[in-house]
C-alpha positions as CSV (number, residue, x, y, z in Angstrom):
1,X,37.7,-103.3,25.2
2,X,34.2,-102.0,25.6
3,X,33.7,-103.1,29.2
4,X,36.2,-104.2,31.8
5,X,36.1,-105.1,35.5
6,X,39.0,-105.1,37.9
7,X,38.9,-107.5,40.8
8,X,41.3,-106.8,43.7
9,X,42.0,-109.9,45.8
10,X,42.6,-110.1,49.6
11,X,46.1,-109.7,51.0
12,X,46.3,-113.5,51.6
13,X,45.3,-114.2,48.0
14,X,42.2,-115.8,46.6
15,X,41.0,-119.2,47.9
16,X,41.1,-122.2,45.5
17,X,37.3,-122.0,45.2
18,X,37.5,-118.2,44.3
19,X,40.2,-118.9,41.8
20,X,38.2,-121.6,40.2
21,X,35.1,-119.4,39.9
22,X,37.1,-116.6,38.3
23,X,38.8,-119.0,35.9
24,X,35.3,-120.1,34.8
25,X,34.3,-116.6,33.8
26,X,34.2,-116.0,30.1
27,X,37.0,-113.8,28.8
28,X,38.7,-113.5,32.2
29,X,42.3,-112.4,32.2
30,X,44.5,-112.9,35.3
31,X,47.2,-110.3,35.9
32,X,49.6,-109.7,38.8
33,X,51.0,-106.4,40.0
34,X,54.1,-108.2,41.2
35,X,55.3,-109.9,44.3
36,X,54.6,-107.1,46.7
37,X,51.5,-107.2,48.9
38,X,49.5,-103.9,48.4
39,X,46.7,-102.5,50.4
40,X,43.4,-102.7,48.5
41,X,43.1,-99.0,47.9
42,X,46.7,-98.9,46.6
43,X,46.2,-102.0,44.4
44,X,43.1,-100.4,42.8
45,X,45.0,-97.3,41.9
46,X,47.9,-99.3,40.5
47,X,45.6,-101.6,38.5
48,X,43.6,-98.7,37.0
49,X,46.8,-96.8,36.2
50,X,48.1,-99.9,34.3
51,X,44.8,-100.3,32.5
52,X,44.8,-96.6,31.4
53,X,48.4,-96.9,30.3
54,X,47.4,-99.7,27.9
55,X,43.9,-98.7,26.9
56,X,44.0,-95.0,27.1
57,X,41.5,-92.6,28.7
58,X,38.0,-93.9,29.6
59,X,36.2,-91.8,26.9
């Protein structure tokens, strides 16, 4: 992966319109951090930790 973006959704989830727009993006991949509702700052750390675990360091 040469470039990646992580989108953290609101606590209530994305609206149907937001989901549709994200689904329409080329090469988008939807992932879940599980059933728990996380604060945005915690979700960002968790998501980036998972990314780094799979893809390695950013360099």
